[in-house]
ChimeraX commands (.cxc) that place a marker at each C-alpha (Angstrom):
marker #1 position 217.84,132.71,75.91 radius 0.5
marker #1 position 218.94,130.44,73.09 radius 0.5
marker #1 position 219.99,126.82,73.34 radius 0.5
marker #1 position 221.87,124.95,70.66 radius 0.5
marker #1 position 220.58,121.50,69.91 radius 0.5
marker #1 position 222.27,119.26,67.39 radius 0.5
marker #1 position 220.32,117.84,64.50 radius 0.5
marker #1 position 220.98,114.37,65.80 radius 0.5
marker #1 position 219.40,115.22,69.17 radius 0.5
marker #1 position 216.37,116.74,67.42 radius 0.5
marker #1 position 215.97,113.66,65.27 radius 0.5
marker #1 position 216.19,111.42,68.35 radius 0.5
marker #1 position 213.48,113.47,70.11 radius 0.5
marker #1 position 211.24,113.31,67.04 radius 0.5
marker #1 position 211.67,109.55,66.78 radius 0.5
marker #1 position 210.87,109.19,70.48 radius 0.5
marker #1 position 207.68,111.24,70.10 radius 0.5
marker #1 position 206.57,109.19,67.08 radius 0.5
marker #1 position 207.29,105.95,68.94 radius 0.5
marker #1 position 205.27,107.10,71.98 radius 0.5
marker #1 position 202.34,108.15,69.84 radius 0.5
marker #1 position 202.30,104.79,68.05 radius 0.5
marker #1 position 202.06,102.75,71.28 radius 0.5
marker #1 position 198.66,102.27,72.87 radius 0.5
marker #1 position 198.29,104.06,76.20 radius 0.5
marker #1 position 199.20,102.09,79.27 radius 0.5
marker #1 position 196.10,100.97,81.04 radius 0.5
marker #1 position 196.06,100.71,84.76 radius 0.5
marker #1 position 194.45,97.59,86.10 radius 0.5
marker #1 position 191.01,98.09,87.55 radius 0.5
marker #1 position 190.65,96.68,91.01 radius 0.5
marker #1 position 187.27,95.31,91.81 radius 0.5
marker #1 position 186.58,95.86,95.47 radius 0.5
marker #1 position 184.25,93.49,97.14 radius 0.5
marker #1 position 182.55,94.69,100.29 radius 0.5
marker #1 position 184.04,93.32,103.49 radius 0.5
marker #1 position 182.25,90.42,105.02 radius 0.5
marker #1 position 181.26,90.63,108.63 radius 0.5
marker #1 position 180.64,87.57,110.69 radius 0.5
marker #1 position 178.31,88.24,113.57 radius 0.5
marker #1 position 178.34,85.75,116.38 radius 0.5
marker #1 position 175.25,86.28,118.44 radius 0.5
marker #1 position 176.17,85.56,122.01 radius 0.5
marker #1 position 173.12,85.64,124.28 radius 0.5
marker #1 position 175.25,86.86,127.20 radius 0.5
marker #1 position 176.61,89.86,125.29 radius 0.5
marker #1 position 173.22,90.61,123.78 radius 0.5
marker #1 position 171.67,90.66,127.25 radius 0.5
marker #1 position 174.42,92.90,128.64 radius 0.5
marker #1 position 174.04,95.42,125.82 radius 0.5
marker #1 position 170.25,95.40,126.29 radius 0.5
marker #1 position 170.81,95.98,130.03 radius 0.5
marker #1 position 172.99,99.00,129.29 radius 0.5
marker #1 position 170.32,100.43,126.99 radius 0.5
marker #1 position 167.64,99.86,129.63 radius 0.5
marker #1 position 169.73,101.72,132.24 radius 0.5
marker #1 position 169.59,104.88,130.14 radius 0.5
marker #1 position 165.79,104.92,130.40 radius 0.5
marker #1 position 165.56,104.23,134.15 radius 0.5
marker #1 position 164.46,106.80,136.70 radius 0.5
marker #1 position 166.63,107.39,139.80 radius 0.5
marker #1 position 164.32,105.19,141.90 radius 0.5
marker #1 position 164.53,102.38,139.33 radius 0.5
marker #1 position 168.32,102.70,139.32 radius 0.5
marker #1 position 168.34,102.43,143.13 radius 0.5
marker #1 position 166.20,99.27,142.95 radius 0.5
marker #1 position 168.50,97.79,140.30 radius 0.5
marker #1 position 171.45,98.55,142.58 radius 0.5
marker #1 position 169.80,96.64,145.43 radius 0.5
marker #1 position 169.03,93.70,143.14 radius 0.5
marker #1 position 172.64,93.55,141.93 radius 0.5
marker #1 position 173.94,93.68,145.48 radius 0.5
marker #1 position 172.24,90.32,146.06 radius 0.5
marker #1 position 173.62,88.78,142.85 radius 0.5
marker #1 position 176.75,86.63,142.75 radius 0.5
marker #1 position 180.12,87.96,141.57 radius 0.5
marker #1 position 180.05,86.36,138.13 radius 0.5
marker #1 position 181.87,88.41,135.46 radius 0.5
marker #1 position 178.63,89.40,133.71 radius 0.5
marker #1 position 177.21,90.68,137.02 radius 0.5
marker #1 position 180.39,92.69,137.57 radius 0.5
marker #1 position 179.89,94.29,134.17 radius 0.5
marker #1 position 176.26,95.00,135.10 radius 0.5
marker #1 position 177.45,96.62,138.35 radius 0.5
marker #1 position 179.91,98.79,136.42 radius 0.5
marker #1 position 177.23,99.81,133.91 radius 0.5
marker #1 position 174.86,100.67,136.74 radius 0.5
marker #1 position 177.56,102.59,138.61 radius 0.5
marker #1 position 178.27,104.65,135.49 radius 0.5
marker #1 position 174.54,105.27,134.98 radius 0.5
marker #1 position 174.24,106.75,138.48 radius 0.5
marker #1 position 176.67,109.51,137.44 radius 0.5
marker #1 position 177.35,110.87,140.89 radius 0.5
marker #1 position 180.69,112.05,142.15 radius 0.5
marker #1 position 183.22,109.26,141.66 radius 0.5
marker #1 position 180.77,106.81,140.06 radius 0.5
marker #1 position 182.69,106.61,136.78 radius 0.5
marker #1 position 185.92,105.94,138.66 radius 0.5
marker #1 position 184.23,103.14,140.62 radius 0.5
marker #1 position 182.80,101.71,137.39 radius 0.5
marker #1 position 186.27,101.72,135.84 radius 0.5
marker #1 position 187.74,100.02,138.90 radius 0.5
marker #1 position 185.14,97.25,138.62 radius 0.5
marker #1 position 186.03,96.65,134.97 radius 0.5
marker #1 position 189.84,96.65,135.27 radius 0.5
marker #1 position 190.21,93.02,136.43 radius 0.5
marker #1 position 187.77,91.82,133.75 radius 0.5
marker #1 position 189.55,93.69,130.97 radius 0.5
marker #1 position 192.67,91.57,131.46 radius 0.5
marker #1 position 190.96,88.33,132.46 radius 0.5
marker #1 position 191.55,85.08,130.64 radius 0.5
marker #1 position 189.35,82.07,130.42 radius 0.5
marker #1 position 186.17,80.92,128.78 radius 0.5
marker #1 position 183.96,83.87,129.74 radius 0.5
marker #1 position 186.77,86.34,129.21 radius 0.5
marker #1 position 186.90,85.71,125.47 radius 0.5
marker #1 position 183.75,87.76,124.99 radius 0.5
marker #1 position 183.59,89.79,128.19 radius 0.5
marker #1 position 187.17,91.11,128.27 radius 0.5
marker #1 position 186.79,93.18,125.08 radius 0.5
marker #1 position 183.47,94.54,126.35 radius 0.5
marker #1 position 185.08,95.44,129.69 radius 0.5
marker #1 position 187.95,97.16,127.85 radius 0.5
marker #1 position 185.54,99.11,125.65 radius 0.5
marker #1 position 183.37,100.21,128.57 radius 0.5
marker #1 position 186.45,101.12,130.62 radius 0.5
marker #1 position 187.79,103.34,127.85 radius 0.5
marker #1 position 184.35,104.98,127.44 radius 0.5
marker #1 position 184.18,105.69,131.16 radius 0.5
marker #1 position 187.74,107.07,131.13 radius 0.5
marker #1 position 186.79,109.45,128.30 radius 0.5
marker #1 position 183.64,110.53,130.16 radius 0.5
marker #1 position 185.76,111.23,133.24 radius 0.5
marker #1 position 188.15,113.38,131.18 radius 0.5
marker #1 position 185.20,115.30,129.75 radius 0.5
marker #1 position 183.69,115.82,133.20 radius 0.5
marker #1 position 187.03,117.05,134.55 radius 0.5
marker #1 position 187.28,119.50,131.64 radius 0.5
marker #1 position 183.76,120.74,132.33 radius 0.5
marker #1 position 184.55,121.15,136.04 radius 0.5
marker #1 position 187.69,123.11,135.18 radius 0.5
marker #1 position 185.76,125.37,132.78 radius 0.5
marker #1 position 183.04,125.92,135.39 radius 0.5
marker #1 position 185.69,126.93,137.93 radius 0.5
marker #1 position 187.21,129.36,135.44 radius 0.5
marker #1 position 183.74,130.76,134.71 radius 0.5
marker #1 position 183.01,131.29,138.43 radius 0.5
marker #1 position 186.38,133.03,138.86 radius 0.5
marker #1 position 185.66,135.28,135.90 radius 0.5
marker #1 position 182.21,136.10,137.29 radius 0.5
marker #1 position 183.76,137.01,140.66 radius 0.5
marker #1 position 186.29,139.29,138.94 radius 0.5
marker #1 position 183.48,140.82,136.92 radius 0.5
marker #1 position 181.45,141.45,140.10 radius 0.5
marker #1 position 184.46,143.11,141.78 radius 0.5
marker #1 position 185.05,145.31,138.74 radius 0.5
marker #1 position 181.36,146.28,138.69 radius 0.5
marker #1 position 181.57,147.21,142.39 radius 0.5
marker #1 position 184.64,149.39,141.70 radius 0.5
marker #1 position 182.91,150.98,138.73 radius 0.5
marker #1 position 179.86,151.76,140.85 radius 0.5
marker #1 position 182.10,153.29,143.54 radius 0.5
marker #1 position 183.77,155.48,140.89 radius 0.5
marker #1 position 180.38,156.54,139.57 radius 0.5
marker #1 position 179.32,157.50,143.11 radius 0.5
marker #1 position 182.49,159.57,143.51 radius 0.5
marker #1 position 181.83,161.24,140.16 radius 0.5
marker #1 position 178.22,162.01,141.16 radius 0.5
marker #1 position 179.33,163.48,144.47 radius 0.5
marker #1 position 181.89,165.67,142.70 radius 0.5
marker #1 position 179.33,166.96,140.23 radius 0.5
marker #1 position 176.87,167.81,143.01 radius 0.5
marker #1 position 179.38,169.85,145.10 radius 0.5
marker #1 position 179.91,173.39,144.02 radius 0.5
marker #1 position 183.32,174.00,142.62 radius 0.5
marker #1 position 185.78,175.94,144.82 radius 0.5
marker #1 position 185.51,179.66,144.22 radius 0.5
marker #1 position 182.19,179.32,142.43 radius 0.5
marker #1 position 179.35,181.57,143.55 radius 0.5
marker #1 position 177.00,179.90,145.99 radius 0.5
marker link #1:1,2 radius 0.2
marker link #1:2,3 radius 0.2
marker link #1:3,4 radius 0.2
marker link #1:4,5 radius 0.2
marker link #1:5,6 radius 0.2
marker link #1:6,7 radius 0.2
marker link #1:7,8 radius 0.2
marker link #1:8,9 radius 0.2
marker link #1:9,10 radius 0.2
marker link #1:10,11 radius 0.2
marker link #1:11,12 radius 0.2
marker link #1:12,13 radius 0.2
marker link #1:13,14 radius 0.2
marker link #1:14,15 radius 0.2
marker link #1:15,16 radius 0.2
marker link #1:16,17 radius 0.2
marker link #1:17,18 radius 0.2
marker link #1:18,19 radius 0.2
marker link #1:19,20 radius 0.2
marker link #1:20,21 radius 0.2
marker link #1:21,22 radius 0.2
marker link #1:22,23 radius 0.2
marker link #1:23,24 radius 0.2
marker link #1:24,25 radius 0.2
marker link #1:25,26 radius 0.2
marker link #1:26,27 radius 0.2
marker link #1:27,28 radius 0.2
marker link #1:28,29 radius 0.2
marker link #1:29,30 radius 0.2
marker link #1:30,31 radius 0.2
marker link #1:31,32 radius 0.2
marker link #1:32,33 radius 0.2
marker link #1:33,34 radius 0.2
marker link #1:34,35 radius 0.2
marker link #1:35,36 radius 0.2
marker link #1:36,37 radius 0.2
marker link #1:37,38 radius 0.2
marker link #1:38,39 radius 0.2
marker link #1:39,40 radius 0.2
marker link #1:40,41 radius 0.2
marker link #1:41,42 radius 0.2
marker link #1:42,43 radius 0.2
marker link #1:43,44 radius 0.2
marker link #1:44,45 radius 0.2
marker link #1:45,46 radius 0.2
marker link #1:46,47 radius 0.2
marker link #1:47,48 radius 0.2
marker link #1:48,49 radius 0.2
marker link #1:49,50 radius 0.2
marker link #1:50,51 radius 0.2
marker link #1:51,52 radius 0.2
marker link #1:52,53 radius 0.2
marker link #1:53,54 radius 0.2
marker link #1:54,55 radius 0.2
marker link #1:55,56 radius 0.2
marker link #1:56,57 radius 0.2
marker link #1:57,58 radius 0.2
marker link #1:58,59 radius 0.2
marker link #1:59,60 radius 0.2
marker link #1:60,61 radius 0.2
marker link #1:61,62 radius 0.2
marker link #1:62,63 radius 0.2
marker link #1:63,64 radius 0.2
marker link #1:64,65 radius 0.2
marker link #1:65,66 radius 0.2
marker link #1:66,67 radius 0.2
marker link #1:67,68 radius 0.2
marker link #1:68,69 radius 0.2
marker link #1:69,70 radius 0.2
marker link #1:70,71 radius 0.2
marker link #1:71,72 radius 0.2
marker link #1:72,73 radius 0.2
marker link #1:73,74 radius 0.2
marker link #1:74,75 radius 0.2
marker link #1:75,76 radius 0.2
marker link #1:76,77 radius 0.2
marker link #1:77,78 radius 0.2
marker link #1:78,79 radius 0.2
marker link #1:79,80 radius 0.2
marker link #1:80,81 radius 0.2
marker link #1:81,82 radius 0.2
marker link #1:82,83 radius 0.2
marker link #1:83,84 radius 0.2
marker link #1:84,85 radius 0.2
marker link #1:85,86 radius 0.2
marker link #1:86,87 radius 0.2
marker link #1:87,88 radius 0.2
marker link #1:88,89 radius 0.2
marker link #1:89,90 radius 0.2
marker link #1:90,91 radius 0.2
marker link #1:91,92 radius 0.2
marker link #1:92,93 radius 0.2
marker link #1:93,94 radius 0.2
marker link #1:94,95 radius 0.2
marker link #1:95,96 radius 0.2
marker link #1:96,97 radius 0.2
marker link #1:97,98 radius 0.2
marker link #1:98,99 radius 0.2
marker link #1:99,100 radius 0.2
marker link #1:100,101 radius 0.2
marker link #1:101,102 radius 0.2
marker link #1:102,103 radius 0.2
marker link #1:103,104 radius 0.2
marker link #1:104,105 radius 0.2
marker link #1:105,106 radius 0.2
marker link #1:106,107 radius 0.2
marker link #1:107,108 radius 0.2
marker link #1:108,109 radius 0.2
marker link #1:109,110 radius 0.2
marker link #1:110,111 radius 0.2
marker link #1:111,112 radius 0.2
marker link #1:112,113 radius 0.2
marker link #1:113,114 radius 0.2
marker link #1:114,115 radius 0.2
marker link #1:115,116 radius 0.2
marker link #1:116,117 radius 0.2
marker link #1:117,118 radius 0.2
marker link #1:118,119 radius 0.2
marker link #1:119,120 radius 0.2
marker link #1:120,121 radius 0.2
marker link #1:121,122 radius 0.2
marker link #1:122,123 radius 0.2
marker link #1:123,124 radius 0.2
marker link #1:124,125 radius 0.2
marker link #1:125,126 radius 0.2
marker link #1:126,127 radius 0.2
marker link #1:127,128 radius 0.2
marker link #1:128,129 radius 0.2
marker link #1:129,130 radius 0.2
marker link #1:130,131 radius 0.2
marker link #1:131,132 radius 0.2
marker link #1:132,133 radius 0.2
marker link #1:133,134 radius 0.2
marker link #1:134,135 radius 0.2
marker link #1:135,136 radius 0.2
marker link #1:136,137 radius 0.2
marker link #1:137,138 radius 0.2
marker link #1:138,139 radius 0.2
marker link #1:139,140 radius 0.2
marker link #1:140,141 radius 0.2
marker link #1:141,142 radius 0.2
marker link #1:142,143 radius 0.2
marker link #1:143,144 radius 0.2
marker link #1:144,145 radius 0.2
marker link #1:145,146 radius 0.2
marker link #1:146,147 radius 0.2
marker link #1:147,148 radius 0.2
marker link #1:148,149 radius 0.2
marker link #1:149,150 radius 0.2
marker link #1:150,151 radius 0.2
marker link #1:151,152 radius 0.2
marker link #1:152,153 radius 0.2
marker link #1:153,154 radius 0.2
marker link #1:154,155 radius 0.2
marker link #1:155,156 radius 0.2
marker link #1:156,157 radius 0.2
marker link #1:157,158 radius 0.2
marker link #1:158,159 radius 0.2
marker link #1:159,160 radius 0.2
marker link #1:160,161 radius 0.2
marker link #1:161,162 radius 0.2
marker link #1:162,163 radius 0.2
marker link #1:163,164 radius 0.2
marker link #1:164,165 radius 0.2
marker link #1:165,166 radius 0.2
marker link #1:166,167 radius 0.2
marker link #1:167,168 radius 0.2
marker link #1:168,169 radius 0.2
marker link #1:169,170 radius 0.2
marker link #1:170,171 radius 0.2
marker link #1:171,172 radius 0.2
marker link #1:172,173 radius 0.2
marker link #1:173,174 radius 0.2
marker link #1:174,175 radius 0.2
marker link #1:175,176 radius 0.2
marker link #1:176,177 radius 0.2
marker link #1:177,178 radius 0.2
marker link #1:178,179 radius 0.2
marker link #1:179,180 radius 0.2
view
């Protein structure tokens, strides 16, 4: 394939190339990134609640039961409600995560002095408990499917064994017309 280019167009291209080569390359500005600054406000109430949650993970069932009795005697201050929800979630029995979530719902939308710090914690814990509930439901569903598959497998094994018994009985009998 041939293309006709006029001498004027070639001269213009050559001049453009010479002009580009004569200019210094365009430099992109270098952005200096400073690390983000984090302001940590140490609130003794939040620190204590997070320590309480960590301690719950290490408790035995009898220690959890004692903590439950102690909290039953405590007042209904928002931080005690969060403690109750944390304890309820730590028990991990049937419906405990749902009860923990229900305890946190009013706190997650609360307003007021205590709510400034406790509402975000209640929202975070509530979303964690919701995710744990979804995971537990998925596990329950998979366990049900596994049990169903095992039942089907057992039935198929029973049928296979019955077929093997029939085959054995046929191989033991003399064939019709065969000498005895």
